N, C-alpha and C positions, 0 to 999 in steps of 0.2 A: 175283318168284317167290312163289307161294302156299305158305306154311309149314304150313297146316292139315293137309294129308294126311300130312306127315312127323310132325307132332305126334300125330296120331291113331294112326299106325303105332307110334310110341313108346309110347303109352298101351296099345295092344293087346299089344305085346311085354312090357311091364311087367306087365300083368294076367296074362299067361301065367306069368310068374315068380311072381307073387303066389299063384297057386293051388298052387305047389310049395314056397313058403317062407313060414313063419308070421311072419316078421319084417315082412312087408308088411301094410298095412291100407288099406282102401278106404272112403271116405265121400263125401258129396256133398250138394248143396243143390238142391232142385227148387222152383221158384216159378211161380206163375200170377197174372196180374193183368188187370184191366179198368179202363179209364179213360173217363170221360164229360166232355165239355166242356159246361158248363152254359149258356154264352153261345151256342154254336152246337150245337144239340141233335143234329145229324146226325154230329158228330165223335165217333167211338168208337174206342178202341184196345183190342185184345185181344192178349195176349202170354204166352209161356211161356219159361222158361229152365231149363236143367239144367247145373250146374257139377260134374262128377265130379272127384274128387281122389284120387290114389294117393300114398301116403306110405311111406317106408322110413327106418328109423333103426337104426344099428348102433353100440352103445357098445363101441368096441374095447378100452378100458380105462377106468380111473376118471377120466382127464383128457382123453380124446380120443374123438371120435365122427364118423361120417359119415352124412349123410342126404340124401334127395332127395325132391322133390315134383313131381308133374306133374298138371296139370288143364286142362280145356278149357271153352270157353264155347259151349254149344249152345243156340241160341235161335231162336224163330220169332215172328212178329207179323203182325197184320193191322190196318190203319187204315182206317176208313170216313170219308171226307170228306163224302160225300153218298150217297143211295141208289144213285146210278149211278156213283160214283167211289170207288175203294178201291185200296189197294196192299198187297202182302205183302212180307215180308223174312225170309229164313232165313239163319242164320249158323252156321258151324262154324269155330271159331278157337281157337288156343292161348291159354290164359289165364295159366298159370304152368308153368315147366319149369326147375327149377334143382337144382344139387347143392351141398351145404354141408359144409365140413370145420371142426371145432372142435378146438382144442388149448389147454387151460387157458383163458386169457382172450382168445384170438385166434380169429377165425373168418373164413373166406372163403366167399363164395357166388357161384356162376357160373351164368348162364343168364337166362331170362326171369323177372323178379322185380319185386316192388313195393319202391320206395325212398321212404320218407316220413320227414320230420323237421320240426321247427319247433314254436313255442309257440302260435301262433294256432290258433283252432278254426273260425271261420266265414269270415274273409277273410284269405287266406294268401299273403303275398308270397313265402314259401319253398316253395311248392308247385311245385317244379321238375320232378318226375318222375312225377306222377300227376294224376288228374283227379277225385279223391274229392269228392263233393258232400255236405256235412253233412246235407242234407235227405233223402238217399237212405238208407232203412233198411238196405240191403244193403251200402252202401259200395263199390259196384262201380268198378273202374278197370282199364284195361289196364296191363300191366307194361312194363318196358324191358329190352332185351338188354344184358347187361354183367357186370362183375365188381365185387363189393363186398367190401371188407376192413374189419374192425372190431377194435380192440384196446381192452380195458377195463383201466384202472389200478386200483390198490388202493382208491382213494377213490371209485370208480365214474365218474370222468371217463373219457372215451372219445374215440378217434380213428377217423375214417372216411376211407377212400380208395376211389375208384371210377373205373372206366373203362367207357365205353359205346360200342356200335357198332351200326349198322343201325337206328337209330330216327329216323323222320321225322314221327311224329304230334305235333301241338301238345299241350302239357300245361299244366294249371293256368291261369295268366293269360298264357300265351304269345300273342304276336301274329304270330310268325314261326316256322316249323318248322325242325328240325335238318336238316342235309345228311347223309343216311344213309350216304354213302360215306366219311365222315370220322369219326374217333374223337372222343369227348368224354371229358373227365376232370375230376376235382375232388376235394375233400376237405372234411372238417368236424372241428372240435375242440370238444367239449363239456366244460366245466369245472364241477364241483360247487362251489357257494359256500354261504355261510351262508344257510339258509332258501330255497335255490333253485339255479338253474343258469344259465350264460351260455355262448353258443356263437358261433362264427364259421365261415362256410362260403364255399367258392369253387367256381366251375364255369366251364369253358372249352369252347366248342363252335363249330362252323362252322354258321351259319344259311344258309337259302336262301329266295329269293322268286322262284319260277319258275312261277307259275300258268299262264302262257300258253305255256310250253315254247319260248321264243325266247331268243336270245342277249341277255343283259343284264348290266350290271356288278354286279348284286346276287345273282347265282346262288350265289356263295360269299362270305359276309361273316362274318369272325371276331367272336365275341362273348365278353365276359368278364362274370361275375356275382360279386358279393360280397354275402354276407348276414350279418346279425347277429340274434340273438334272445336273450331272457332271460326268466326266469320266477321269481318269488319269492312266498312265502307271508307276508303281513303281516297275518294275521287274515282276509284274503280273498285269492284268487288274483289276481296282477297280472302282466301280461306285455307284452312289446314284440317286434315282429318287423319287419325291414326288409330290402330288397333293392335294390341299385344295379346297373343293367345298362348296359353301354357297347358299342356296335357300331363296328367299325373304319371301315366305309364309311358315309358319311352317307346316311340314308334319310328325310330330312325330320325332322319333330318327334319321331319315335320312335327317333332315333339314340341318345339317352340317356334312361333311365327311372329314376325313384325311386319305390318302393312302400313304404309304412309302415303298420303296424297297431298300435294300442294297445288292450289288452283287459283285462277283469277278470271274475271270477266269484265268486259267493257263494251259500251255501245258507241260506235263511231258515227259522227255526223255526216254520213254518206247517204244520199237519197232519202229513203224513208227510215234509215237507221239500221246499220249493220252491227249485230251483236256477236261478239266472239267470246268463246269459253276455251280456256287452255288449262290442262291438268297434267301433272307428272306424277306417276305412281312408282313406288319402290316397295319391294318385298324381299325379306331375308328370312332364313330359317336355319335351324340347327338342332342337334339332339341335346347337348349339354348347355349350349349358349348360342346366341344369334351369331351365325357364321357369315362374315362378309364375303366369303367365297361362294356361298349359296345365295345369290341375289338375282333378281329380275327387275327390269325397268320397262315401263310402258308410258309413252306420251300420247295424249289425246287432245284433239281440237274439235270444236263444233262452231259452225257459223249459221246464223239465222237472219233472214232478210224478208220483210213483208213487201211483196210486190204490189199488193193492193189491200183493201179492206177484206177481201175474200180469199186472197191467195198468199201463200208463204212458202219459202224455200229453206230447207234445213240440210246441212251437210255435217258428216261425222268422219273423222280420220283418226285411226289408232296405229301407232308404230311400236312394235316390240323390238327393243334394242338387241337382245341376246340372239334372237333368230333372224332379225332384219325382215320380219314379215309385217305386212300392212293390211289393215282392214278399212274399208271405205263404204260410206253410204250417203246417198243424196236423195231427198224426197221433196216432191212438190205437193202441197196440200191446197185444195180448193173447197171452200165451204159454200153450200147452198142453204136452203131454208132448214130442212131437217136431214139433208144428205151431205156427206163429206167424202170427197174423192182423194185418193193418194196415188201418185206415180212414183215408184221407189226403185232406184238402182243401187245394187250392193256388190261388193267384192269381199269374199271371205277366203282366207288361206286354208290349206288342207288341215292344219292344226292350229288352234288358238290357245295360248297359254295365259292363265290368270284372268280370263274373262269369266263373268258369272254365267252359269248355265240357266236356261229358261226352258222348262219342260213343255210350256204351252206353245212356244214359237216353233216354226218349221223353217230351217234355213238350208240353203245349198252352199257347197264350197265353189269357189270360182266366181265369175261374174254372173249376175242374174238380174232380171227385171220383175218387179212385182206391181200388180194393179189391185187396188183395194177400194171398196165402197162401203161406207158405214152409214146406217140409218138409225137415228135416235127417235124414240117416241115417248 
């Protein structure tokens, strides 16, 4: 069932209330971009996107509040492959739609929402519920349908519990999608330690592999995930993030998976301050046990330098050790009053292993130039 019309109806009804109740406020982000493939001169991408957002918050008293947020993803694009070959895509889709209740240090959020946690920045084993690409200036990602509860202790340690339903899209580093007719559930505990934090996470779901819509023993396959991550400040930022995945039914070498990332960051006293992030990612998999022969390694680096109060340069570099393939991106950001401009250069190899997929982004292989303008109101 297409949920977009229902979401749009919800937005329109909410906007009608907005005009009568000053507690509501409306904002949004409008973006336009063009992209040129430098290797294949005929490849040109033109696109626009509008993400309207309706917010409401009611502080019932000094310790409790209720709020909701509803937004949509309205986009259009046209890609030219050659002078005689092109295709267009128009999309109207729910982006966020949730209600949140807060009482003291407890909160519960219900609906279509973004769930994000973990210590890693570039290569993320704990990217279980979103597809955020660190190279994307907008940080776009679809949400998940579910309930999220969080409780914060006096020392800022916190407990998360969640239940999800109706989600079939692959997320992050997934190789198999969820079975959307079965609930998912899990939790996370984050403990504050001296100079940092350490966390443990768990998630259980039913996966499905039914690409050809035929009877097969893998249509429903229970999966358990356990994740750990930690981050400390030892004069520079140092973190670790790992995830172990086990599926009940054997599906060959991907029955069991281990994903690990070790990372660090440091700001050098050069000019206005040059910040470097470095991460090394390891993944191994096997049918009966984790097999050291089935391994992949990726190293990633990013550099960020503020040229001025209004301008910033970011670079990203990824190296796949097994295939010796490299991915590179550099972007210049300049901020105006309500307008932000980006000039982005990228290089993507023909095939990229073990990177998260993002269904919202459009990318070319080879070298390309991207120009983007974002207006916020």
